[in-house]
C-alpha positions in Angstrom: -4.1 30.6 20.6 -3.2 27.5 22.4 -1.9 24.4 20.7 -2.3 21.0 22.2 0.7 19.1 20.6 3.1 16.2 21.1 6.7 17.0 20.1 7.0 13.9 17.7 3.5 13.9 16.3 3.7 14.6 12.6 0.0 15.9 12.6 0.9 18.4 15.4 4.2 19.3 13.5 2.3 20.5 10.4 0.3 22.9 12.5 3.6 24.2 14.2 4.8 24.8 10.7 1.7 26.7 9.5 1.6 28.8 12.6 5.2 29.7 12.2 4.7 30.6 8.5 1.8 32.8 9.3 3.7 34.6 12.2 1.1 33.6 14.7 1.9 33.6 18.5 0.6 30.5 20.5 1.1 28.7 23.7 2.3 25.0 23.7 0.4 22.6 25.8 2.1 19.1 25.8 0.1 16.0 25.5 2.3 13.0 26.0 1.1 10.2 24.0 3.0 7.4 25.9 3.4 8.7 29.4 0.9 7.4 31.9 -0.7 5.0 29.4 -1.2 8.1 27.2 -2.1 11.5 28.4 -4.6 11.7 25.4 -6.7 9.1 27.0 -7.5 11.1 30.3 -10.9 12.5 30.8 -9.6 16.0 30.9 -8.1 15.7 27.4 -11.2 13.9 25.9 -13.0 17.0 27.1 -10.7 18.9 24.7 -10.6 16.3 21.9 -13.2 13.5 21.9 -11.3 11.6 19.4 -8.2 11.6 21.8 -5.8 12.8 19.1 -3.5 15.9 18.6 -3.3 18.4 17.5 -5.9 20.6 18.9 -6.1 24.4 18.4 -7.8 26.3 20.9 -8.8 30.0 20.4 -11.2 32.5 21.6 -13.7 34.4 19.6 -16.0 36.9 20.8 -15.3 35.6 24.4 -16.0 32.0 23.4 -13.5 29.2 23.5 -13.4 27.4 20.2 -11.3 24.3 19.5 -10.4 22.6 16.2 -8.9 19.1 15.8 -7.4 17.5 12.5 -4.5 19.0 11.1 -5.9 19.8 7.6 -8.9 21.6 9.0 -6.7 23.6 11.2 -4.6 24.4 8.1 -7.6 25.3 6.2 -8.8 27.6 9.0 -5.6 29.6 9.5 -5.5 30.0 5.5 -9.0 31.5 5.5 -8.5 33.6 8.6 -5.0 34.9 8.0 -4.5 35.5 4.3 -0.7 36.1 4.2 1.5 34.5 3.4 -0.9 32.4 1.3 -0.1 28.6 1.7 -2.4 27.5 -1.1 -1.9 28.9 -4.7 -4.3 31.3 -6.4 -4.8 29.1 -9.4 -7.8 26.7 -8.8 -6.1 23.6 -10.3 -2.8 24.2 -8.5 -5.0 24.7 -5.2 -6.6 21.4 -5.9 -3.2 19.8 -6.6 -1.9 21.1 -3.3 -4.8 19.7 -1.5 -4.3 16.3 -3.5 -0.5 15.9 -2.5 -1.5 16.8 1.0 -4.1 14.0 1.2 -1.7 11.5 -0.2 0.3 12.0 3.1 -2.8 12.7 5.2 -5.0 9.8 4.1 -2.7 7.5 2.1 0.3 7.2 4.5 0.1 8.7 8.0 -2.9 6.9 9.4 -1.4 3.6 8.6 1.8 4.4 10.9 -0.3 6.2 13.5 0.5 5.1 17.2 -2.8 3.5 17.9 -2.7 1.5 14.5 0.9 0.2 15.3 0.1 -0.7 18.7 -2.9 -2.7 17.6 -0.6 -4.4 14.9 2.0 -5.3 17.4 0.1 -6.1 20.5 -3.1 -7.6 19.3 -2.3 -9.0 15.7 1.2 -10.0 16.6 2.7 -8.5 13.6 5.7 -6.5 12.9 4.7 -3.0 13.4 7.8 -1.3 12.0 7.7 -3.5 8.9 3.9 -2.6 8.6 4.6 1.3 8.7 7.7 0.9 6.5 5.6 -0.9 3.8 3.0 2.0 3.6 5.4 4.7 3.9 7.4 3.2 0.7 4.2 2.8 -1.1 2.9 6.1 -0.4 6.1 8.0 -1.0 6.6 6.4 -4.5 3.3 7.7 -5.5 4.0 11.1 -4.0 7.3 11.2 -5.7 5.7 10.5 -9.1 2.8 13.2 -8.5 5.2 16.0 -7.3 7.4 15.7 -10.2 4.5 17.5 -12.4 4.7 20.7 -10.4 7.9 20.7 -8.5 10.1 23.6 -8.3 12.0 24.5 -5.2 9.0 23.3 -3.3 6.2 20.9 -4.1 4.3 23.6 -6.3 6.9 25.9 -7.8 8.7 28.5 -5.7 6.1 29.0 -2.9 5.6 26.8 0.1 2.2 25.2 0.3 0.2 22.8 2.3 2.0 19.9 0.3 5.4 21.0 1.8 4.0 21.3 5.3 2.8 17.8 5.1 5.8 16.4 3.4 8.6 17.2 5.8 7.1 15.6 9.0 6.3 12.5 6.8 9.7 12.0 5.7 11.1 12.3 9.2 8.6 9.6 10.2 9.7 7.4 7.2 13.1 7.7 8.4 12.2 6.5 11.9 10.7 3.4 10.5 14.0 2.6 8.6 12.8 3.7 5.1 15.6 4.2 2.5 14.6 7.5 0.8 17.0 7.3 -1.9 14.1 6.2 -4.5 12.6 9.6 -3.7 15.0 12.3 -4.9 12.5 15.0 -5.6 11.0 14.8 -2.2 14.2 14.9 -0.3 15.5 17.8 -2.3 12.3 19.7 -1.5 12.7 18.9 2.1 16.2 20.1 2.1 14.9 23.5 0.9 12.3 23.7 3.4 14.5 23.1 6.2 16.5 26.2 5.2 13.4 28.2 6.3 13.1 29.6 9.9 9.4 28.5 10.2 10.2 24.9 9.5 13.5 24.9 11.7 11.4 26.3 14.8 9.0 23.6 14.4 11.4 20.7 14.4 10.5 18.1 17.0 13.7 18.3 18.9 13.1 22.1 19.6 9.7 21.6 21.2 9.3 22.0 24.9 8.4 18.4 25.7 11.0 16.9 23.5 12.9 14.0 25.0 16.5 12.7 24.0 16.3 9.4 21.7 
């Protein structure tokens, strides 16, 4: 498998965590989202990902190259193809809640801080891009904090890592980048600390990726 990734992309980070948790080997293909006007905008990468986004997971099945984009679709594929360790609970309601918590990040927070959105806010709308991103992070994290409390144990859903944790950790990293005070979200930061003790999460950390650059 090959993962087209950018070191600080939260969506790419999610897939790196899942691949590590599943114990799956992959090659890393860096796509720099800022260099040369954004390598995601090249014709070569458009052939890989028409939406010009990362991550893209490339795999071969029956001698045919297949590609998947969108991080949650990739996580679902990995969960169905490689059953252990399970990253979704067996109980139907808890499975739905894992997906619900994941979508609170995936749909409710991350798109509003995406690079292309912030570039539009800053360059074309002449707005404060960092304040815009911080606002939506605070709003979303407040909702996520309240929702997670219903099922939280060591992790978002009890004592087993799920999709919800995989999306949580990169999102909190992003929130800090935009200057968000995380004190109001003690459940989320406690879960984050527990996840960061796991080797699969540690290996996926942005600064440990081959294309990482000093900040």
